N, C-alpha and C positions, 0 to 999 in steps of 0.2 A: 504493500499500499503504500510505503514512504517512497519508493523509487517512482511508483507511477506519479505521486504529488510533485516531487524534484522534476521528472518530465514535462509535467504540464506546465510547470512554472517558468521552466527554460523555454518553452515554445512562446508562453505570454511574454519573457524579457526580449526575446529576438524578433517578435513580429509586432506590427502596430495592432493594435485590436480596433476593429470595427462595432461600434456599439449599437447605431441606429440608422446608417445610411441606407437609402433606398435608392437603388441603382437599376438602371434600366436593362431588362432582359429581353431583346426581342430576336437575335438572331438564333436562326435554327442550326444544328450540327451540321447540315449540309452547307449552309452559308459559310459558316467559320472554317471547314475544311476547304472550301472553295477560295475563300480569301486569302487563306495561308498559302496555298497552292499557287494561287494568281502572283502573289509578291515574290514568292520563291521562284518560279519560274521566269518571271519577269528580270526579277536580279540576276539570274544565271545566263540570260539571255543578253541584257544589256548594261549591267554593271560594268563602268570601265576598269575599274579596279580590282575586278574579279581575280585574275593572275596573283595578286597578292594574298589573296583567300586560302587557308587550308582547306582543300575541295572534302576531304575526307571529313572533317571537323565539322565544314557547312551543312554537308548531308547529313550527318548524325543529328545535328541541333534540328533540322528540319523534322527528320524522324520524330526527335524526342517532342518538338512543338506539336505535331499531328495527336501524340499520345495526351499531351499536357491540355490541349484545347478541349478536349473532351470532358473534361472533368471541369473546365471553368462556370463558375455558377452565374456569370452575368455578361455583359457585352464590356463593360469595364476590365475583367479579369482576362478575357478574350484579347482584347487590343494591347493590353500588356504582355501578352505573350508574343503577339506580332513585333513589339517594340524590342522585347528581348532577343528576338531572331535578328532584327533588324541592327541592331546594336553590334553584332559581331562583324558587320562589314567595316565597323570605324569610318564612316563618313559623314561629316556634318551636313552633307547635301544629299543623302538617301535616308528617309524618315518615314515613320508611320504618324499620320495625322488622324488621331482620334475624331470621329464625330463631334462636331462644336457642342452637343448637348451635355457628351460626357465630360469633354474639356472643361465646360464650366463649374462642373462638379467638383474640380480638384483643387484643394485649398494648399497654399505653402506657407503663407504668413499668419493666418487665422487660427486663433486659439482661445476662443471665448474672452475669458479676462485679459488674457495675454495677446499681444501681436507680435511677433519676432521675424525679423529680418535678419538674413544670414550672408556671411560672405566668406570668400576665399582667399586667404593669405598664405601664400609658402606653403600649400597643402593642408594647412589646419583651417578650421572652421569658425568663425566668430561672429558674437552678435554686433551686427553693424548698427542695427536701431531697433528700439521697443516703444511702445505705447507709453505715454507722458508718467501714468499714474503707475507704473512699474519700473520706472528707471533706476530705482535706489534697490529695488528687489534682485532684478538683472540689470547689471550696470554694463553699457555698452563695451564693448571690448574684451567681454567674458568670451572664454574659447569652450565651445562644447567638446568634451573629451569624452563622454560615452553616451550611447544612445539603446536604449532596450538591453542593458546588460553589457553590450559589447563596445570595445574602444571606437571611437567614431571612424577612424580610417577602416577598422575590419568589418563595421556596420555598412558604411557605403559600399565597401568591395562587394559585399554579399547583397546587399539589398537594392542599393542606388545606382551605382555605375553600371550594371549590366542591362540596364534598359535605357541607357543615354547614348544616342548615336554623334558621335564627335571625331572630328580628324586628328586632333591633337590633345596631348595628356593636359596640358594647360586649360583647354576649352572644356574638357572632361571635369576637372577639377573645380570650375568655376561653376558649372552645371550641378555638381554632385554637391558643392556646398550649398547653392541657393535651393535645391530642393530635396535638402538632406530630410525635411520632414514632411514632404509632400504628401498628400493622401486626400481621403475622402471624409467630408462630416462624420464624426463620430469616431475617426481613428484616434488612437492613444498612444502615446510616447512618453517613455520614462526616460528623462534625459539628466545627465550630471555635468555641470558647468564649473569652471574654474575661472573666479572673478580677477581681475585687473590686481588686486590687493592679495591675491593667492588663496581665496575663501572658496572652498569645494561646498556647491548647492546641488540639492535635486529637488526636480518638478516633476507633476504628471502633467502633460499638456494633452488637452481633446480638442480636435478640429472642432471649430464651431464660430460662427461669424463674431468678429469682435466689433460692438458698438462704438468704442472710443474711437475717435479719430486723431486725437492729438497725439503727436509723436516725439521723443526725445530730441530729435535732432534739429538744428536750426535750418528752416524751409530754405530750398535753394529757389533761386528765380526759376519759373518754367522753361525747361529747355526747348529752344528753337532750332530747327534743321541747318538754318546759316546765322552765324553770329559775327561780329567785326567790332574790333574795339582796339585802342591802343594801349599796349600795357606798360610803354615808355613813350619819350617824346618821339623816338626815330624806329620802334621795333612795334610793328602792325600784329594783331592777332586775329586770325579766321578759323572758325571752326565749321566743318561740313559735317554733319550728323547723318547724312544720308545721302544716296545719288538715286534714290528710287523717283522722286520727284525733279523735273527740268527747272522747276522754278528756283532750286538752288543755283543754278547756273545764271538765271536772271538777276538773281540777288548778288552773287559774286561779280557779276559783269557791271551791276549798278554802283559799287564799288570801287571799280578800276581807277577812276581819278584819285581818289585818295590813296589806294594802296601804291599808286605811282609815286607818292611822296614818301615813301617808306623806304628807308635803307636797310632795313632787314624784315624778316616776314616768319611769324610761326602760323604752320598751316596744322590745326589739329583735325585728325581723322579717327582720333579714338572714339569707338562705341558706334562707329560706322557700319552696319551690317551690310551695305551695299547697295545693289539695284541696277542702274542702267551702264553698263561700260560706256556707252555713249556720252552720258552725262559727266561721268567721271573723266574722259579725253577733253571734253568741251571746257573743263578748268585746269587741266594739267599742262593744256597747250600753251597757256600762259606763263608756264615757268620751265618750257622747254627752248632751247636755244636754236635748235635746227629746225628746219622747214619739214622734215619727215621725221618718223620714229619708228620703232618696232614695237609691237605689244608682245603678250606672252604668244607662247607655241601651243597650240591646240591639237587635240588627238582624239580621235573616236575608236572603237573598236571595228574592225574590218570582218564581217561575218560574211563567209560563204560557206554554205552547208557541205559542198562538195571538198572544198579544201578541210574543213572539218573533219570530214568523214574519213579521208586520206590520213591525215594526221593522228586521229585516234587510233591507228593501226602502229603507229612510231611509238619509238621509246625516246628518252633523254640522249642514250648513247648514240641514236641515229643523227643527232645534231652535231656531232663531233666528226665523223668520219663519211657521212650520208649512207644511203642503202643502195648499195651496187646492184644487187640482183633487181631492184625496181627502177634503176636508172636515175634514181635520185642524186644530185650532188649535196654536198652538205649544207650548201645556203637554201636549196628546195626543201630538204629534209626538215631544216628548221623552220622555214616559213609555216610549212604543213603542220608540224609539232606545234607552234605558238597558235595556230589558227585552233587546234583543237583544245588549246588550254585557256583559250579566250585572251590571249597576250598578242594577237597579230592586231596592228593599228594602222588606219588611215590618217595621215598627217595632213593638216589642213594647210594649204599655202599661208605663208608667212610674208606677207608682202609689206613694203615700208607704206605708213600711213602718211599722207599728206596733210599737214596742218597748218591754217592761216588764221593768223590774229593779228589786230592792228597793234597790239602793244606787248611789249614783252617785260615781266618781272625779273629781271636778270641782277637779284640782290640775293646776299646769303638767306636761306631758307630753312629752317629746322621743322620738321613734321614729326608731329606726336603720332605714336601707335600704341595699342595695347592689344590684348587676347580677344578683343571683341571687334578689331577693324578685320572686315572677312568680306569677300567675293568680291563685288566690283571696286569696293575700297582697297583691295590688295591689287585689283587691275591698274588702280590709280597711281599705287605705289611703284607698280612694274614699269607705267610709263615714264618715271622720273627716277629710275635706277641710274641712270648715265648721267644725270644733269650734274654738271659739276658746282652748281650752286645750293643744291640740295643735301640735307643730313638728317637721317632718321634717326630719332630718339624716342625711348620707352620700352615697350616690351615686343615680344615676337608677335606677329600677328595671329589670326584665327586658324591659317591655313587650311582654309575650305574654300572651293570654288568648283565653278563647273556649270553644265546645263542639266537640270534635273528632267526626268522624264514623270510626268504625272500619271499615277496608275489609280483608277476609280476601284474602289474595295466596298464590299457590302455593308450596309447601315449608314450610308452617306459619309465614310471615311475614305481616306485616299493614302497613297504612299508617293514617296519621291524616290527616284533613283537617278545618281549622277551617271550621266552617258559621256561626258567630256572630261579629259583629260589635260590638265593645264599645269606648262611649267613655265619657268623663266625663259627668257629669249634666248638664252644659250643652251637651254635644255635641261637645267637645274631643277630638282623639283624642290617645291616647297608646301604643296599639299601635304598634310599628315606632318608638316614641321612648323610651318609659318615662316613669313620673311624676317629675316633677322636684323634687328635696328643695327646702325653703325656705333650707337651709344646706349648701352642697356641699361635701363632704370626702371627697376621693379615699383608696382603700387605697394606702399607700405600701409601699416595699421592706421596711422593716422591719417592717410590720404583717405583710408574708407571710412573712418569714424567721423572726421571733419573736414569735410570737402571744400566748406565755405573757408577755410584757413591754411589748408596743406593741399599740395598738389605738387609733389617731388619732380614729376616729368615737367611740368611746366616751367617750376623754376629752373631745372637742369637747362632747358631751352634756352631760356633767359640770360642764363649766365654763359652758355654756350655762345650766344650770339655777341654778347656784351664784348667777350673776347675775341670776336671773329672781325678780321680788320678786310 
């Protein structure tokens, strides 16, 4: 009896406990199997980085998912299984999008009497903000050291990270921190935290709407897609927080007369998740000295069924010496073998892009980046890689871009599958790594807790430009 009680207690400590959530359960088993199989087959056929995936493990995970979805109790549990399978592809542009009605049920910061905002700093999870009435009970800067009886890192590894689709470790750590306690109404968590003063505290948190709206932090001004200001007499600051909307190009161009007066410029593309590469080019062109520029190299899988069929009878050894009895040279055998492995690519033409602009901003420019600089914002950086006036300062970028294929799934859900491989102009890969800054400055705890007072990356950029002749 005691052993049974201990086992039940261990299970309680490891998993969030759902008390009263009412979750839709509309999908039939046939629909669940169809949706799973559709995603798996489309990924096999279209995912551009399939050659990096261990095929045996991928196939085994699909078989395991077939078994697991048969015992899912509702639609939410089903889509979580799909997210778990998708996460094995380790790509930020390959995702499972839950139906909106389910996604709206997910809570990350609301715990009834408590509201917590969490952030990642160097792989640890800290309380970044809390509702005003609880700021003494849970001080900002407190580290979450345990969740449901497990060390935070262990809990993330078992119950959080396996469901997150990201390309880089930094992006994974950021998402895993923010969504550490994500769940549904009624989900319960036992957490232990370490306050900035070294005091250990334990709390039981249950997801429920927090009515209190006041937070401990000093409110920041509303963030705009485009921002311009002078940080010093001769240093202009421009923030571009999206390339989704062409309006940012118009706003940037409206400020060109003032920017022309600047002797130095800070371009802030932190937290810019991308959008249109055309918009990014239409701003980048003002910082490029030449009349033409090369963008990223682009590749997509070359899928010819007959080539794949021939390659399916070849082995890796045939790529070394060819297959003489079939009359295949080493090069031919390699091409067929790669086709079968999903590693034969069509290389898109990389032609010089003509750029025209009435004015050029040929002054020292510091470009601020972080782990949330992604997609078209990374294209923006690529355009400026060879600019003699530009210096990138901050963190590695998100390391995720490409063209996703949208696949419709049962229950008004969808999946994205990345179909385009993107590299730097010289062929160097940055997806899965991030574009490395010239000067690395990581966000620290003060930056996260007191953004109105501290911005170490911006401070470094100003210092760099002050000393730039």
